[in-house]
C-alpha positions as a Python dict, from the first residue, in 0.01 Angstrom:
ca = {
    (1, 'X'): (0, 0, 0),
    (2, 'X'): (-135, -23, -363),
    (3, 'X'): (-62, -330, -580),
    (4, 'X'): (162, -102, -788),
    (5, 'X'): (394, -40, -506),
    (6, 'X'): (418, -408, -393),
    (7, 'X'): (609, -686, -554),
    (8, 'X'): (465, -971, -777),
    (9, 'X'): (362, -1285, -564),
    (10, 'X'): (659, -1486, -683),
    (11, 'X'): (902, -1214, -591),
    (12, 'X'): (720, -1154, -255),
    (13, 'X'): (772, -1522, -159),
    (14, 'X'): (1126, -1510, -269),
    (15, 'X'): (1200, -1191, -65),
    (16, 'X'): (1025, -1333, 250),
    (17, 'X'): (1231, -1643, 230),
    (18, 'X'): (1557, -1474, 155),
    (19, 'X'): (1525, -1208, 420),
    (20, 'X'): (1398, -1487, 653),
    (21, 'X'): (1715, -1687, 616),
    (22, 'X'): (1917, -1381, 706),
    (23, 'X'): (1696, -1344, 1020),
    (24, 'X'): (1756, -1706, 1091),
    (25, 'X'): (2132, -1664, 1087),
    (26, 'X'): (2083, -1371, 1317),
    (27, 'X'): (1900, -1576, 1556),
    (28, 'X'): (2140, -1863, 1546),
    (29, 'X'): (2418, -1622, 1636),
    (30, 'X'): (2244, -1468, 1930),
    (31, 'X'): (2130, -1815, 2036),
    (32, 'X'): (2469, -1968, 2020),
    (33, 'X'): (2609, -1706, 2238),
    (34, 'X'): (2371, -1783, 2518),
    (35, 'X'): (2485, -2156, 2514),
    (36, 'X'): (2851, -2068, 2458),
    (37, 'X'): (2875, -1830, 2759),
    (38, 'X'): (2748, -2134, 2980),
    (39, 'X'): (3028, -2341, 2834),
    (40, 'X'): (3285, -2056, 2869),
    (41, 'X'): (3191, -1988, 3223),
    (42, 'X'): (3307, -2345, 3290),
    (43, 'X'): (3611, -2345, 3081),
    (44, 'X'): (3734, -1986, 3152),
    (45, 'X'): (3614, -1978, 3511),
    (46, 'X'): (3411, -1670, 3438),
    (47, 'X'): (3200, -1505, 3719),
    (48, 'X'): (2844, -1401, 3678),
    (49, 'X'): (2950, -1030, 3624),
    (50, 'X'): (3178, -1139, 3339),
    (51, 'X'): (2911, -1340, 3173),
    (52, 'X'): (2678, -1044, 3202),
    (53, 'X'): (2943, -826, 3044),
    (54, 'X'): (2991, -1066, 2749),
    (55, 'X'): (2624, -1104, 2668),
    (56, 'X'): (2582, -706, 2721),
    (57, 'X'): (2873, -643, 2466),
    (58, 'X'): (2680, -810, 2190),
    (59, 'X'): (2385, -579, 2264),
    (60, 'X'): (2603, -268, 2284),
    (61, 'X'): (2716, -349, 1924),
    (62, 'X'): (2351, -384, 1829),
    (63, 'X'): (2267, -25, 1960),
    (64, 'X'): (2513, 123, 1719),
    (65, 'X'): (2428, -112, 1436),
    (66, 'X'): (2047, -53, 1453),
    (67, 'X'): (2082, 321, 1447),
    (68, 'X'): (2358, 345, 1186),
    (69, 'X'): (2193, 77, 954),
    (70, 'X'): (1851, 247, 979),
    (71, 'X'): (1984, 578, 884),
    (72, 'X'): (2200, 446, 599),
    (73, 'X'): (1910, 241, 458),
    (74, 'X'): (1703, 539, 396),
    (75, 'X'): (2007, 691, 208),
    (76, 'X'): (2139, 407, 12),
    (77, 'X'): (1871, 149, 3),
    (78, 'X'): (1744, -146, 210),
    (79, 'X'): (1902, -437, 8),
    (80, 'X'): (2274, -288, 16),
    (81, 'X'): (2271, -239, 392),
    (82, 'X'): (2110, -572, 450),
    (83, 'X'): (2390, -753, 265),
    (84, 'X'): (2660, -555, 441),
    (85, 'X'): (2518, -605, 791),
    (86, 'X'): (2493, -989, 725),
    (87, 'X'): (2853, -992, 610),
    (88, 'X'): (2990, -783, 919),
    (89, 'X'): (2810, -1007, 1175),
    (90, 'X'): (2895, -1347, 1022),
    (91, 'X'): (3277, -1261, 962),
    (92, 'X'): (3303, -1139, 1323),
    (93, 'X'): (3119, -1444, 1458),
    (94, 'X'): (3359, -1681, 1269),
    (95, 'X'): (3668, -1487, 1405),
    (96, 'X'): (3529, -1533, 1752),
    (97, 'X'): (3640, -1884, 1736),
    (98, 'X'): (3994, -1770, 1749),
    (99, 'X'): (3948, -1581, 2083),
    (100, 'X'): (4207, -1669, 2347),
    (101, 'X'): (4060, -1463, 2624),
    (102, 'X'): (3766, -1251, 2733),
    (103, 'X'): (3904, -909, 2613),
    (104, 'X'): (3944, -1046, 2246),
    (105, 'X'): (3609, -1201, 2247),
    (106, 'X'): (3440, -879, 2376),
    (107, 'X'): (3575, -684, 2090),
    (108, 'X'): (3459, -938, 1833),
    (109, 'X'): (3114, -967, 1990),
    (110, 'X'): (3078, -595, 1965),
    (111, 'X'): (3139, -608, 1591),
    (112, 'X'): (2913, -903, 1544),
    (113, 'X'): (2632, -718, 1733),
    (114, 'X'): (2667, -418, 1530),
    (115, 'X'): (2610, -611, 1207),
    (116, 'X'): (2323, -822, 1367),
    (117, 'X'): (2156, -511, 1519),
    (118, 'X'): (2159, -350, 1170),
    (119, 'X'): (2027, -638, 977),
    (120, 'X'): (1696, -686, 1173),
    (121, 'X'): (1518, -343, 1137),
    (122, 'X'): (1630, -308, 786),
    (123, 'X'): (1494, -657, 678),
    (124, 'X'): (1166, -585, 854),
    (125, 'X'): (1143, -239, 679),
    (126, 'X'): (1207, -401, 340),
    (127, 'X'): (943, -674, 376),
    (128, 'X'): (678, -428, 514),
    (129, 'X'): (728, -197, 214),
    (130, 'X'): (714, -475, -36),
    (131, 'X'): (375, -649, 30),
    (132, 'X'): (-2, -534, 5),
    (133, 'X'): (-163, -375, 301),
    (134, 'X'): (-376, -674, 380),
    (135, 'X'): (-66, -906, 402),
    (136, 'X'): (172, -658, 557),
    (137, 'X'): (139, -744, 921),
    (138, 'X'): (127, -1118, 865),
    (139, 'X'): (425, -1112, 636),
    (140, 'X'): (648, -937, 878),
    (141, 'X'): (545, -1164, 1168),
    (142, 'X'): (625, -1467, 951),
    (143, 'X'): (960, -1300, 875),
    (144, 'X'): (1022, -1281, 1247),
    (145, 'X'): (925, -1656, 1284),
    (146, 'X'): (1262, -1744, 1116),
    (147, 'X'): (1412, -1606, 1443),
    (148, 'X'): (1264, -1912, 1619),
    (149, 'X'): (1403, -2142, 1365),
    (150, 'X'): (1743, -1985, 1412),
    (151, 'X'): (1718, -2031, 1781),
    (152, 'X'): (1612, -2391, 1750),
    (153, 'X'): (1917, -2451, 1521),
    (154, 'X'): (2153, -2284, 1777),
    (155, 'X'): (1999, -2512, 2049),
    (156, 'X'): (2060, -2809, 1825),
    (157, 'X'): (2426, -2710, 1765),
    (158, 'X'): (2475, -2646, 2143),
    (159, 'X'): (2334, -2987, 2219),
    (160, 'X'): (2507, -3196, 1969),
    (161, 'X'): (2836, -2992, 1887),
    (162, 'X'): (2943, -2792, 2189),
    (163, 'X'): (2972, -3079, 2448),
    (164, 'X'): (3164, -3297, 2191),
    (165, 'X'): (3359, -3045, 1974),
    (166, 'X'): (3385, -2734, 2182),
    (167, 'X'): (3257, -2392, 2154),
    (168, 'X'): (3500, -2284, 1879),
    (169, 'X'): (3324, -2495, 1622),
    (170, 'X'): (2992, -2335, 1710),
    (171, 'X'): (3138, -1989, 1627),
    (172, 'X'): (3282, -2136, 1301),
    (173, 'X'): (2927, -2229, 1202),
    (174, 'X'): (2822, -1885, 1269),
    (175, 'X'): (3048, -1760, 984),
    (176, 'X'): (2824, -1953, 722),
    (177, 'X'): (2599, -1654, 651),
    (178, 'X'): (2892, -1487, 489),
    (179, 'X'): (2848, -1711, 185),
    (180, 'X'): (2470, -1651, 191),
    (181, 'X'): (2517, -1269, 181),
    (182, 'X'): (2698, -1298, -154),
    (183, 'X'): (2385, -1482, -286),
    (184, 'X'): (2148, -1243, -125),
    (185, 'X'): (2307, -951, -309),
    (186, 'X'): (2166, -1090, -635),
    (187, 'X'): (1852, -1263, -503),
    (188, 'X'): (1644, -959, -368),
    (189, 'X'): (1595, -604, -476),
    (190, 'X'): (1482, -286, -290),
    (191, 'X'): (1104, -228, -233),
    (192, 'X'): (913, -66, -520),
    (193, 'X'): (800, 203, -278),
    (194, 'X'): (1162, 303, -192),
    (195, 'X'): (1268, 302, -551),
    (196, 'X'): (986, 529, -647),
    (197, 'X'): (1106, 806, -407),
    (198, 'X'): (1221, 1111, -598),
    (199, 'X'): (1364, 1294, -303),
    (200, 'X'): (1579, 1158, -17),
    (201, 'X'): (1570, 1368, 309),
    (202, 'X'): (1893, 1454, 470),
    (203, 'X'): (1974, 1299, 797),
    (204, 'X'): (1889, 1606, 1030),
    (205, 'X'): (1543, 1633, 854),
    (206, 'X'): (1475, 1258, 908),
    (207, 'X'): (1575, 1273, 1278),
    (208, 'X'): (1363, 1591, 1326),
    (209, 'X'): (1061, 1432, 1136),
    (210, 'X'): (1030, 1120, 1372),
    (211, 'X'): (998, 1358, 1659),
    (212, 'X'): (769, 1610, 1496),
    (213, 'X'): (397, 1655, 1587),
    (214, 'X'): (242, 1381, 1359),
    (215, 'X'): (486, 1126, 1492),
    (216, 'X'): (604, 1227, 1831),
    (217, 'X'): (353, 1018, 2029),
    (218, 'X'): (422, 697, 1820),
    (219, 'X'): (801, 751, 1853),
    (220, 'X'): (760, 790, 2233),
    (221, 'X'): (548, 471, 2246),
    (222, 'X'): (785, 278, 2036),
    (223, 'X'): (1094, 369, 2226),
    (224, 'X'): (916, 263, 2546),
    (225, 'X'): (798, -51, 2390),
    (226, 'X'): (1124, -163, 2232),
    (227, 'X'): (1321, -85, 2546),
    (228, 'X'): (1109, -287, 2778),
    (229, 'X'): (1063, -584, 2535),
    (230, 'X'): (1440, -604, 2452),
    (231, 'X'): (1542, -542, 2826),
    (232, 'X'): (1331, -842, 2935),
    (233, 'X'): (1402, -1072, 2638),
    (234, 'X'): (1778, -1054, 2657),
    (235, 'X'): (1785, -1041, 3027),
    (236, 'X'): (1583, -1357, 3044),
    (237, 'X'): (1674, -1571, 2741),
    (238, 'X'): (2054, -1513, 2714),
    (239, 'X'): (2053, -1633, 3080),
    (240, 'X'): (1826, -1933, 3032),
    (241, 'X'): (2099, -2219, 2977),
    (242, 'X'): (2298, -2056, 3281),
    (243, 'X'): (1972, -2030, 3492),
    (244, 'X'): (1901, -2400, 3435),
    (245, 'X'): (2253, -2485, 3529),
    (246, 'X'): (2228, -2277, 3850),
    (247, 'X'): (1901, -2452, 3932),
    (248, 'X'): (2102, -2783, 3955),
    (249, 'X'): (2080, -2933, 3610),
    (250, 'X'): (2382, -3066, 3421),
    (251, 'X'): (2510, -2844, 3137),
    (252, 'X'): (2390, -3085, 2869),
    (253, 'X'): (2041, -3132, 3034),
    (254, 'X'): (2022, -2755, 3054),
    (255, 'X'): (2078, -2731, 2674),
    (256, 'X'): (1803, -3006, 2628),
    (257, 'X'): (1540, -2809, 2833),
    (258, 'X'): (1622, -2485, 2660),
    (259, 'X'): (1586, -2665, 2326),
    (260, 'X'): (1231, -2771, 2426),
    (261, 'X'): (1142, -2417, 2554),
    (262, 'X'): (1267, -2273, 2227),
    (263, 'X'): (1024, -2496, 2011),
    (264, 'X'): (744, -2308, 2166),
    (265, 'X'): (851, -1994, 1978),
    (266, 'X'): (726, -2118, 1649),
    (267, 'X'): (359, -2150, 1736),
    (268, 'X'): (393, -1810, 1924),
    (269, 'X'): (494, -1648, 1600),
    (270, 'X'): (242, -1839, 1392),
    (271, 'X'): (-52, -1745, 1611),
    (272, 'X'): (42, -1388, 1632),
    (273, 'X'): (81, -1391, 1248),
    (274, 'X'): (-280, -1510, 1227),
    (275, 'X'): (-434, -1294, 1487),
    (276, 'X'): (-256, -959, 1391),
    (277, 'X'): (-464, -929, 1069),
    (278, 'X'): (-784, -1046, 1237),
    (279, 'X'): (-776, -845, 1570),
    (280, 'X'): (-521, -571, 1503),
    (281, 'X'): (-167, -479, 1610),
    (282, 'X'): (-253, -314, 1944),
    (283, 'X'): (-463, -587, 2078),
    (284, 'X'): (-224, -871, 1990),
    (285, 'X'): (70, -675, 2123),
    (286, 'X'): (-85, -589, 2458),
    (287, 'X'): (-240, -945, 2508),
    (288, 'X'): (87, -1125, 2431),
    (289, 'X'): (284, -888, 2658),
    (290, 'X'): (52, -944, 2937),
    (291, 'X'): (84, -1312, 2921),
    (292, 'X'): (468, -1286, 2881),
    (293, 'X'): (463, -1091, 3216),
    (294, 'X'): (261, -1367, 3388),
    (295, 'X'): (497, -1641, 3241),
    (296, 'X'): (799, -1455, 3356),
    (297, 'X'): (675, -1454, 3726),
    (298, 'X'): (581, -1824, 3694),
    (299, 'X'): (919, -1911, 3562),
    (300, 'X'): (1111, -1716, 3827),
    (301, 'X'): (917, -1895, 4110),
    (302, 'X'): (924, -2239, 3958),
    (303, 'X'): (1157, -2513, 4109),
    (304, 'X'): (1066, -2850, 3970),
    (305, 'X'): (1176, -2954, 3615),
    (306, 'X'): (818, -2987, 3505),
    (307, 'X'): (715, -2641, 3613),
    (308, 'X'): (1027, -2483, 3480),
    (309, 'X'): (958, -2632, 3128),
    (310, 'X'): (582, -2537, 3139),
    (311, 'X'): (671, -2186, 3231),
    (312, 'X'): (955, -2160, 2989),
    (313, 'X'): (741, -2280, 2700),
    (314, 'X'): (471, -2013, 2786),
    (315, 'X'): (755, -1759, 2825),
    (316, 'X'): (885, -1850, 2475),
    (317, 'X'): (536, -1860, 2319),
    (318, 'X'): (404, -1516, 2429),
    (319, 'X'): (735, -1327, 2421),
    (320, 'X'): (826, -1416, 2079),
    (321, 'X'): (466, -1367, 1952),
    (322, 'X'): (499, -1014, 2091),
    (323, 'X'): (825, -956, 1915),
    (324, 'X'): (665, -1049, 1579),
    (325, 'X'): (382, -808, 1655),
    (326, 'X'): (622, -536, 1735),
    (327, 'X'): (823, -575, 1435),
    (328, 'X'): (514, -565, 1214),
    (329, 'X'): (375, -262, 1385),
    (330, 'X'): (685, -37, 1397),
    (331, 'X'): (740, 31, 1024),
    (332, 'X'): (381, 114, 970),
    (333, 'X'): (410, 421, 1187),
    (334, 'X'): (639, 614, 956),
    (335, 'X'): (631, 727, 604),
    (336, 'X'): (884, 581, 349),
    (337, 'X'): (1122, 871, 362),
    (338, 'X'): (1191, 833, 723),
    (339, 'X'): (1067, 469, 779),
    (340, 'X'): (1398, 291, 810),
    (341, 'X'): (1546, 585, 1029),
    (342, 'X'): (1246, 560, 1250),
    (343, 'X'): (1265, 180, 1291),
    (344, 'X'): (1636, 180, 1342),
    (345, 'X'): (1634, 451, 1617),
    (346, 'X'): (1347, 269, 1792),
    (347, 'X'): (1547, -57, 1771),
    (348, 'X'): (1857, 111, 1880),
    (349, 'X'): (1704, 256, 2193),
    (350, 'X'): (1553, -80, 2256),
    (351, 'X'): (1897, -246, 2233),
    (352, 'X'): (2018, -31, 2524),
    (353, 'X'): (1768, -236, 2727),
    (354, 'X'): (1949, -546, 2579),
    (355, 'X'): (2267, -414, 2704),
    (356, 'X'): (2127, -342, 3067),
    (357, 'X'): (1921, -658, 3101),
    (358, 'X'): (2182, -943, 3077),
    (359, 'X'): (2433, -718, 3273),
    (360, 'X'): (2184, -647, 3551),
    (361, 'X'): (2102, -1017, 3592),
    (362, 'X'): (2483, -1093, 3625),
    (363, 'X'): (2517, -840, 3891),
    (364, 'X'): (2208, -952, 4077),
    (365, 'X'): (2303, -1319, 4053),
    (366, 'X'): (2656, -1234, 4186),
    (367, 'X'): (2504, -1057, 4483),
    (368, 'X'): (2285, -1352, 4565),
    (369, 'X'): (1950, -1203, 4473),
    (370, 'X'): (1683, -1465, 4417),
    (371, 'X'): (1565, -1556, 4067),
    (372, 'X'): (1210, -1481, 4167),
    (373, 'X'): (1306, -1129, 4249),
    (374, 'X'): (1495, -1091, 3931),
    (375, 'X'): (1205, -1210, 3718),
    (376, 'X'): (970, -976, 3901),
    (377, 'X'): (1182, -691, 3755),
    (378, 'X'): (1103, -828, 3400),
    (379, 'X'): (735, -865, 3505),
    (380, 'X'): (713, -494, 3579),
    (381, 'X'): (914, -386, 3262),
    (382, 'X'): (693, -572, 3036),
    (383, 'X'): (380, -428, 3196),
    (384, 'X'): (516, -80, 3123),
    (385, 'X'): (552, -172, 2770),
    (386, 'X'): (204, -301, 2728),
    (387, 'X'): (68, 24, 2912),
    (388, 'X'): (263, 241, 2656),
    (389, 'X'): (100, 61, 2361),
    (390, 'X'): (-244, 80, 2514),
    (391, 'X'): (-216, 465, 2601),
    (392, 'X'): (-5, 592, 2313),
    (393, 'X'): (-42, 346, 2030),
    (394, 'X'): (-260, 389, 1722),
    (395, 'X'): (-407, 98, 1539),
    (396, 'X'): (-255, 37, 1182),
    (397, 'X'): (-451, -269, 1059),
    (398, 'X'): (-565, -216, 703),
    (399, 'X'): (-417, 127, 688),
    (400, 'X'): (-202, 228, 390),
    (401, 'X'): (149, 349, 450),
    (402, 'X'): (269, 669, 301),
}
């Protein structure tokens, strides 16, 4: 990207921080849900299948949100859709505090998921288009690092708020981003590259383009990558507090251990942000995915508190580093006219994995399948994602985007 189509340094920093905060709020909402379901299971006497359905419903909303927001952002602009998705998920999250039963909560979590799933690909596309080529990968991974901060914040809320004040207050805190969305509307602008477009393609042409000859292999690779990464991430991380509880730790102690594991996400992002401009997107993605797979097997077979913590820390470090690289890589594979649609559709297909992962874990736990066997499934899935990048991916380091 030329300097003429990137923002001035001050505006770049403002955009990264502003979009990053919206990402933080998204992560806080997802993280809070993982802790809240552990508390709800106790209070509402939910079975493992019901817990799996609740966590899956959030991801079902994300499937629709990612696809729709990606399509709309190529038509109406990145900023407008970013603000609307933030408003939708935060309002639905706040209303979740009023849920009196599982059915009502499922509906609200679907709506929250739709907003959340839409915000993430749009924000990454906006940042990717707004910075020079030599900073692009690092900027998007740093944007993704706000996700770790949001999870840490959710773990702190879970540790200090839920045991004392109940899960309802945690959901109320999830409504705070609605106020931030109003500020965001004035604080950021669309990327120069998007604003310079003279022609906007119709939806049918955009959908056809991402599966056309020049992009078909990249789209196939991205859909496999997103599916396997999201499937394993949500299957593992939304169940972490519950898994620690099942392994015999008290609820508060489980929250404490997950908080420690979550802290490892930050250095995972920062190392990926550094390496991605040095070693390239493909190399970083493949290495971090392979080490995530090894960590998954290690976590699934660990029994002692020390081994669980060590494996959980490695799992957080490498898995979230891979997420950062994936978000940096994806927008670089499409031209501006179809970029948000391509990113949104890949993310939407990936979110189907996010639906299946937690739900499958719930079913398998309910049937008495061992955790080591469950985590072996995630091990295989992550290896498939790494293989797709290796065989079908193209390197985009230092390459201009159209």
